[in-house]
DRENKE-474135 format. One line per 4 residues: number of its first residue (from 1); for each residue x, y, z of N, C-alpha, C. Coordinates in pm, 1 decimal, decimal comma. Atoms other than C-alpha are relative to their C-alpha. Layout:
NUM	X/Y/Z/X/Y/Z/X/Y/Z; ...;
//
This chain:
1	137,5/-13,7/72,0/4420,1/-2530,8/-8233,1/-42,6/61,2/-79,1; 110,6/-77,6/21,4/4189,7/-2336,0/-8288,7/83,0/77,0/-104,1; -59,9/-54,5/115,5/4395,3/-2106,6/-8473,4/14,0/-105,6/-101,4; -56,6/121,5/116,0/4518,4/-2400,7/-8700,5/-176,2/13,6/-86,7;
5	177,1/9,1/99,5/4069,8/-2413,2/-8794,2/28,4/98,7/-27,7; 1,5/-98,5/74,5/4094,4/-2100,6/-8816,1/18,2/31,2/-126,0; -99,6/-40,4/61,9/4351,4/-2083,1/-9022,3/31,5/-35,2/-188,4; 21,3/104,7/91,8/4254,6/-2357,8/-9282,3/-160,2/101,7/-51,0;
9	124,3/-83,0/62,1/3904,5/-2190,8/-9299,0/26,8/196,3/-109,7; -42,0/-71,4/51,2/4064,5/-1876,3/-9370,2/11,8/19,1/-159,0; -83,0/75,4/169,3/4295,6/-2032,2/-9686,4/-142,1/-21,9/-72,2; 2,9/26,3/130,9/3973,6/-2177,0/-9824,9/-112,9/77,7/-42,3;
13	53,7/-137,8/93,7/3806,4/-1842,6/-9850,1/59,7/46,9/-120,5; -69,1/-90,0/82,8/4048,7/-1713,0/-10019,7/75,0/-84,4/-123,1; -37,3/93,4/175,7/4100,8/-2049,4/-10266,5/-121,3/59,1/-51,7; 123,6/30,8/76,9/3711,1/-2010,5/-10337,5/9,1/171,7/-67,3;
17	-26,8/-181,5/205,9/3798,5/-1578,6/-10517,9/56,9/-10,3/-9,2; -139,4/30,1/117,7/4114,9/-1675,7/-10639,0/-138,3/-39,5/-152,2; 46,8/91,5/95,1/3865,9/-1958,2/-10822,1/-80,9/89,2/-69,9; 126,4/-50,8/30,3/3549,7/-1778,7/-10900,7/26,6/99,4/-76,0;
21	-49,0/-60,5/88,0/3498,2/-1611,1/-11204,6/56,8/-37,3/-129,4; -196,8/3,9/80,5/3836,2/-1788,2/-11377,1/-97,2/-175,9/-75,1; 34,9/184,4/122,5/3758,5/-2118,9/-11650,1/74,7/-132,4/96,1; -76,9/101,3/-63,4/4021,4/-2291,3/-11457,4/187,3/86,8/119,9;
25	-148,8/-64,9/-55,4/4372,0/-2168,5/-11208,2/68,4/-131,1/-42,8; -47,6/73,2/-25,2/4651,5/-2373,6/-11210,6/58,1/-35,2/137,9; 10,6/74,6/-80,9/4730,6/-2577,7/-10914,0/126,6/112,6/75,0; -127,7/-106,8/-98,7/5086,4/-2379,4/-10846,3/-46,9/107,6/65,1;
29	51,3/-93,1/-49,1/4929,9/-2063,1/-10817,7/-32,3/50,6/66,3; 5,4/19,1/-105,3/4777,7/-2169,3/-10496,1/158,1/4,8/96,5; -114,2/57,5/-126,1/5049,7/-2407,1/-10355,3/66,8/112,7/5,3; -127,0/-24,2/75,8/5327,8/-2209,9/-10525,9/81,4/18,0/205,3;
33	-10,2/-24,5/-152,5/5546,5/-2134,2/-10135,8/6,2/203,1/-79,2; 3,3/-110,8/65,6/5539,7/-1749,5/-10359,4/-115,6/19,7/50,3; 158,4/-18,2/74,3/5175,8/-1758,5/-10372,0/-35,3/124,1/153,9; 21,6/-97,2/-120,4/5031,3/-1433,0/-10127,9/-54,4/-103,3/75,3;
37	101,1/53,3/-109,3/4794,9/-1666,4/-9952,6/130,2/-31,3/146,1; -142,2/63,8/-104,2/5152,8/-1833,5/-9773,7/49,8/149,5/67,1; -89,2/-119,8/-11,8/5321,4/-1477,6/-9755,2/-87,6/129,2/87,2; 68,5/-128,4/-61,7/5038,0/-1252,5/-9634,0/-12,5/24,9/147,4;
41	22,2/-29,8/-122,4/5031,1/-1164,1/-9279,0/133,0/-75,4/97,4; 4,4/63,5/-110,6/5129,6/-1460,1/-9145,9/213,9/-84,2/-1,2; -47,4/86,6/57,2/5437,4/-1591,7/-9326,6/21,5/-123,4/-26,5; 55,2/86,7/51,0/5583,6/-1886,1/-9463,5/67,2/-70,0/97,0;
45	-50,8/112,2/-79,8/5605,0/-2193,1/-9223,0/-62,2/-113,0/-27,8; 79,3/193,8/-9,1/5501,5/-2588,3/-9222,2/-126,5/20,7/17,5; 115,6/-6,8/-13,9/5177,3/-2467,1/-9034,7/-73,4/41,3/-124,8; 57,2/-54,5/112,3/5069,2/-2214,6/-9293,1/3,1/-109,5/-151,5;
49	13,0/32,4/181,1/5165,2/-2448,1/-9598,9/-92,3/-103,6/48,4; -0,6/109,2/-70,7/5017,9/-2777,8/-9380,4/-169,6/58,4/-21,4; 152,0/-63,8/-20,8/4638,0/-2529,0/-9327,6/-30,3/21,0/-134,1; 49,4/-92,0/176,4/4666,7/-2395,4/-9740,5/-47,3/-163,8/-44,5;
53	15,6/153,6/85,4/4744,6/-2789,9/-9842,9/-153,4/-68,0/61,2; 99,9/56,1/-58,9/4447,6/-2929,2/-9625,4/-149,1/61,5/-69,6; 95,2/-22,6/69,8/4225,0/-2650,4/-9707,6/-55,3/-19,9/-174,8; 13,0/49,0/100,2/4270,8/-2733,5/-10039,7/-38,6/-153,6/-45,1;
57	25,2/161,7/-4,3/4190,1/-3107,9/-10007,6/-124,6/-11,7/72,8; 172,3/8,5/-9,1/3877,9/-3037,6/-9833,3/-110,6/91,3/-88,1; 120,1/-72,0/65,4/3707,8/-2789,6/-10047,9/15,3/-145,4/-125,0; 105,1/119,7/102,8/3734,7/-3070,6/-10316,0/-70,9/-125,5/16,8;
61	109,8/103,9/3,1/3640,8/-3367,5/-10125,4/-127,4/63,2/96,1; 157,1/-29,3/-27,9/3314,4/-3136,4/-10017,0/-53,4/60,8/-139,7; 92,1/-10,0/94,2/3238,3/-3084,7/-10383,6/35,1/165,0/-51,5; -24,9/-180,0/79,0/3365,7/-2691,5/-10395,4/38,3/16,8/-122,2;
65	-106,0/-4,9/133,5/3669,1/-2727,6/-10658,7/-9,2/-109,2/-54,9; -57,2/127,9/75,0/3740,0/-2999,1/-10919,8/99,9/10,8/-59,9; -161,0/28,9/91,2/4053,7/-3128,2/-11093,4/-22,0/-1,7/-102,9; 14,6/40,0/169,0/4127,5/-3119,1/-11412,3/127,6/-2,9/-65,4;
69	-125,9/36,1/88,4/4443,7/-3266,7/-11590,5/50,0/99,6/-84,5; -79,8/-40,6/110,6/4603,0/-3079,4/-11860,0/109,7/-43,3/-36,9; -126,5/41,6/-16,5/4930,6/-3264,2/-12001,5/87,8/11,4/101,0; -49,0/35,6/-146,9/5143,2/-3204,3/-11702,8/-22,4/112,4/77,4;
73	68,5/-80,1/-106,9/4951,4/-2941,0/-11563,5/-137,7/-60,5/115,1; 152,2/-9,6/-70,2/4653,0/-2959,9/-11272,9/-44,3/124,6/-38,1; 80,8/-133,2/-52,3/4404,5/-2696,6/-11267,3/-107,8/-37,1/102,1; 128,1/-22,9/-114,6/4123,6/-2625,8/-11032,3/-127,5/106,8/-58,4;
77	98,3/-88,5/16,4/3781,9/-2470,3/-11083,0/-107,1/-45,7/71,8; 101,8/-31,4/-115,2/3524,5/-2359,1/-10873,5/-191,6/-109,0/-68,1; 174,6/88,5/49,6/3144,1/-2575,8/-10866,2/-100,6/59,5/19,6; 100,7/-75,3/-81,7/2838,0/-2469,8/-10850,5/-18,7/13,0/151,7;
81	-8,4/62,7/-139,4/2832,2/-2606,6/-10506,7/111,8/128,7/46,2; -167,1/-86,2/-83,5/3164,3/-2359,2/-10422,9/-63,3/136,7/-34,4; 17,5/-143,3/4,5/3027,2/-2037,2/-10600,0/-145,8/12,4/80,5; 100,0/-31,2/-88,0/2709,9/-2114,2/-10335,3/96,1/43,7/169,1;
85	-53,9/38,0/-166,8/2912,8/-2174,0/-10013,3/125,8/132,2/-22,0; -74,1/-105,1/-11,4/3149,9/-1910,0/-10151,7/-122,2/202,2/44,6; 72,1/-105,2/3,5/2808,3/-1627,1/-10135,0/-36,8/-41,9/110,6; 122,0/-53,9/-156,2/2661,1/-1756,4/-9821,4/128,8/4,5/121,5;
89	-118,5/-24,9/-65,2/3080,8/-1689,2/-9651,7/-26,2/180,8/-10,2; 7,3/-71,3/9,5/2971,2/-1373,9/-9785,8/-87,0/142,1/80,8; 104,1/-33,1/-80,1/2694,1/-1283,5/-9608,8/-23,0/17,0/130,1; -90,1/-10,9/-111,2/2922,1/-1406,2/-9267,1/67,5/60,1/-17,2;
93	-68,9/-84,0/44,0/3165,3/-1191,5/-9386,4/1,8/134,5/82,3; 53,7/-131,5/-92,6/3193,8/-852,0/-9158,4/90,3/26,5/-112,5; -53,2/-185,7/80,8/3362,4/-665,1/-9435,1/-120,5/-49,1/-111,9; 95,2/-67,4/180,0/3050,2/-707,3/-9670,1/-134,7/-42,2/107,3;
97	113,2/-31,6/-89,2/2798,1/-661,7/-9374,7/-75,9/104,9/-130,7; 63,9/-105,7/67,8/2493,6/-509,6/-9548,4/-85,7/115,7/70,7; 51,2/-129,8/-174,1/2345,2/-199,4/-9320,7/-145,5/-28,3/4,1; 104,9/72,1/-77,8/2107,0/-280,2/-9138,5/-179,0/125,9/63,7;
101	70,1/-96,7/-24,4/1929,2/57,1/-9195,0/-78,0/-6,0/-109,2; 75,1/51,9/114,2/1617,4/4,4/-9417,9/-11,3/150,9/-106,8; 5,2/-87,0/67,7/1604,2/222,1/-9682,4/-151,4/25,2/-123,3; 131,7/32,4/29,7/1252,8/171,0/-9747,3/-62,8/-109,7/-109,6;
105	47,2/142,8/129,7/1242,4/-135,7/-10030,9/0,2/-106,3/77,2; 26,5/113,8/-52,3/1149,8/-421,3/-9954,1/10,9/-94,7/-113,8; -37,1/145,4/70,3/1300,3/-760,7/-10087,5/-111,0/-138,9/-7,8; 79,8/170,0/-32,0/1064,4/-1062,3/-10214,4/61,5/-50,8/-125,2;
109	-44,5/107,1/58,3/1207,9/-1348,5/-10365,6/-114,4/-102,7/12,6; 158,2/149,1/-56,1/956,8/-1624,7/-10500,4/117,0/-109,9/-102,8; -109,5/120,2/109,0/1167,7/-1950,0/-10556,6/-60,8/-140,0/5,6; 66,1/89,5/-28,5/1027,6/-2222,0/-10705,4/98,4/-78,1/-103,2;
113	-168,6/65,6/99,4/1311,9/-2543,9/-10789,9/-53,9/-102,1/-8,5; 49,4/102,2/-5,3/1204,7/-2871,3/-10927,6/33,3/-85,9/122,5; -74,8/128,4/-87,1/1232,6/-3186,0/-10693,9/154,8/-11,1/-45,3; -95,0/73,8/-4,7/1498,4/-3271,8/-10889,1/134,6/74,2/47,6;
117	-179,8/-173,3/-40,7/1752,3/-2910,5/-10782,9/-37,6/-53,3/118,0; -13,3/-14,3/-103,2/1653,7/-3018,3/-10482,0/96,3/42,1/99,3; -137,5/-35,4/-100,6/1987,1/-2959,6/-10328,0/23,5/109,8/-2,8; 18,2/-200,5/54,9/2001,5/-2602,5/-10484,5/-140,1/30,5/83,9;
121	70,5/-139,4/-23,1/1709,7/-2472,2/-10395,1/3,8/-48,2/191,4; -24,3/29,3/-154,3/1787,9/-2634,3/-9961,4/106,2/131,9/-20,5; -106,2/-39,4/35,3/2113,2/-2457,3/-10063,3/-53,6/177,3/13,5; 26,9/-84,3/31,0/1944,6/-2140,9/-10172,8/-120,4/10,8/111,0;
125	88,0/-16,1/-133,3/1671,4/-2152,8/-9847,5/163,3/47,2/118,1; -103,8/57,5/-113,0/2003,1/-2214,9/-9626,9/105,0/187,3/-21,8; -56,8/-93,7/27,8/2133,2/-1841,2/-9813,2/-162,4/117,9/19,7; 138,4/-118,6/-57,2/1756,2/-1662,6/-9794,1/45,9/-33,6/181,8;
129	13,4/14,8/-146,0/1805,3/-1765,4/-9393,0/135,2/136,8/34,9; -148,0/-80,3/-58,0/2168,4/-1632,0/-9348,0/-35,0/174,0/-67,1; -4,3/-141,3/34,4/2040,9/-1320,3/-9538,6/-99,2/93,4/56,6; 129,9/-17,9/-78,6/1740,2/-1254,3/-9290,7/-124,2/17,6/-127,5;
133	143,6/2,8/80,6/1483,9/-1310,7/-9534,6/-97,7/-95,2/51,9; 138,7/52,0/-68,9/1166,5/-1428,1/-9422,1/-70,5/-58,7/-43,2; 109,3/95,7/130,0/979,2/-1722,7/-9596,6/-199,5/9,4/52,4; 156,3/-54,1/-97,3/607,0/-1560,4/-9534,4/-98,3/-98,4/-72,7;
137	124,2/94,2/126,6/442,5/-1864,2/-9796,6/62,3/-94,9/-81,1; -93,5/113,1/72,3/601,6/-2175,5/-9939,1/139,5/24,5/-77,8; -80,1/-36,8/74,5/795,2/-2039,2/-10175,1/26,1/109,2/-9,1; -10,2/-176,6/-17,6/762,8/-1650,4/-10133,0/67,9/25,0/168,2;
141	-90,6/-39,9/-152,7/1026,5/-1475,6/-9893,4/71,5/126,2/-48,0; -15,9/-111,5/-67,3/1085,0/-1150,6/-9742,0/101,8/92,8/36,9; -106,9/-77,9/-83,1/1354,9/-924,2/-9636,5/43,2/161,5/-34,3; -9,7/-173,4/8,4/1387,9/-489,2/-9572,9/165,3/-4,2/-62,1;
145	-120,9/-6,7/63,3/1739,7/-655,2/-9639,1/111,7/36,4/-155,1; -34,1/-17,8/195,4/1927,7/-470,7/-10031,4/91,8/-163,0/46,9; -86,9/126,7/47,6/2104,2/-842,5/-10111,5/-66,9/-57,1/-72,3; 47,7/83,2/155,8/1887,0/-864,7/-10408,0/121,3/-7,0/-115,1;
149	-95,8/2,2/49,7/2255,4/-803,1/-10590,6/64,4/-141,6/-28,2; -49,2/146,5/-13,2/2349,7/-1124,1/-10460,3/-27,7/-66,9/-39,9; 70,4/170,8/54,3/2067,2/-1355,6/-10530,6/-24,9/48,1/-157,0; 2,1/-24,0/171,8/2052,4/-1152,2/-10900,5/126,5/-130,3/-37,2;
153	-145,3/81,4/68,3/2435,4/-1329,5/-10963,7/-40,2/-156,2/49,5; 45,2/142,6/23,9/2314,5/-1653,7/-10820,8/-101,8/-21,8/-76,0; 128,0/79,6/66,4/2016,8/-1659,6/-11012,0/130,2/-15,6/-95,1; -75,4/-30,9/119,8/2259,2/-1565,5/-11323,6/84,7/-172,4/4,4;
157	-101,3/161,4/12,9/2543,4/-1871,5/-11218,0/-108,7/-112,9/43,8; 6,5/135,4/10,9/2309,3/-2109,1/-11118,4/-109,6/-29,8/-138,7; 64,2/47,2/76,6/2090,0/-2041,3/-11452,4/-199,4/-25,0/5,7; 181,0/36,0/-52,3/1770,5/-2014,2/-11271,1/-113,8/99,5/-52,5;
161	86,4/-89,6/10,5/1570,8/-1829,8/-11490,1/-166,7/35,5/7,5; 42,8/-21,4/-76,1/1278,8/-1836,5/-11391,3/-67,6/-76,1/117,5; 14,0/40,7/-135,0/1291,8/-2032,7/-11098,7/0,6/106,8/135,2; -87,3/-89,6/-157,3/1423,9/-1741,9/-10864,9/-45,0/173,2/-47,7;
165	6,7/-145,4/59,4/1261,7/-1389,6/-10932,7/-2,4/84,2/136,4; -43,4/-107,5/-111,8/1340,1/-1089,6/-10746,7/-90,3/131,4/-25,3; 171,6/-88,6/79,2/1087,4/-822,1/-10717,3/67,9/109,4/165,2; -22,8/-151,2/-156,9/1202,8/-475,9/-10451,2/-38,0/99,6/-62,9;
169	111,1/-109,3/27,3/957,4/-245,5/-10410,7/-23,6/68,5/140,6; 35,2/-72,9/-201,3/801,8/32,2/-10138,5/-112,2/-45,2/26,0; 143,3/21,9/-34,8/484,0/-137,8/-10118,5/-19,7/-138,3/59,5; 10,6/158,2/56,1/339,2/-433,7/-9979,2/-139,7/-15,3/112,3;
173	167,2/-37,3/-159,1/-15,5/-494,7/-9763,0/34,9/50,3/118,5; 26,6/67,0/-180,4/-64,5/-463,3/-9420,5/16,6/-131,3/79,3; 16,8/124,7/-20,0/-128,8/-831,9/-9403,2/124,2/-27,0/41,0; -141,8/22,7/68,5/211,9/-928,5/-9581,6/130,8/70,1/112,4;
177	-116,6/-50,2/-93,0/438,2/-708,7/-9334,4/-19,6/-27,9/137,9; 30,9/11,5/-60,2/208,7/-808,0/-9065,6/15,2/-158,8/2,3; -26,8/163,4/-54,6/310,5/-1206,3/-9122,4/164,5/-12,2/-39,0; -179,4/0,1/-59,3/677,2/-1089,1/-9173,5/-9,4/53,2/147,7;
181	17,7/-12,5/-172,8/665,9/-897,9/-8804,5/2,4/-121,5/22,4; 1,5/76,9/-68,5/553,5/-1187,6/-8684,7/55,9/-102,9/11,5; -116,5/77,6/28,0/800,4/-1392,6/-8820,4/119,7/17,1/84,9; -177,8/1,5/-33,0/1124,8/-1229,5/-8737,1/-28,5/16,0/165,9;
185	-37,7/-53,4/-152,5/974,3/-1156,7/-8313,3/48,5/-201,8/-10,2; -1,9/96,2/-60,9/888,1/-1546,4/-8340,7/156,6/-74,5/-54,6;
//
């Protein structure tokens, strides 16, 4: 049973990766028996078809992707929530680990989203925590890890021109450094 759960999770990641950056993708591209999702590594069987179908349904129900109908064809499109989920997956994946060797630069993110965008704010806070950022002052997050490119893309995807600011610097004052170090210890 646990292998079925991991298979569904694996399909969810693959589906989101296919959809990212595209206006819409026909459902058949993902669900066709000829699709690489079914043929890569595990062969084509009833369990893999079920896991793929279930993953697709779960992604739609969770609001990570949406369906659109046009003529006789059904299309899938990733949502903003889906983009955030994919970014979270990138932070968790072994193949996308960021170097733990400090390059001498601090990444400071200032996040100030209005109450109407509370869900996005909470999702971004979750991503910041997953990326090992530490909240040192209400809306100010700091990390020595090079995730600024990920958050630059998130900023662009969510149209956060002034609500999310990213600063990369090689100098911070000793008191701020002390607050950061105390936060990661406790």
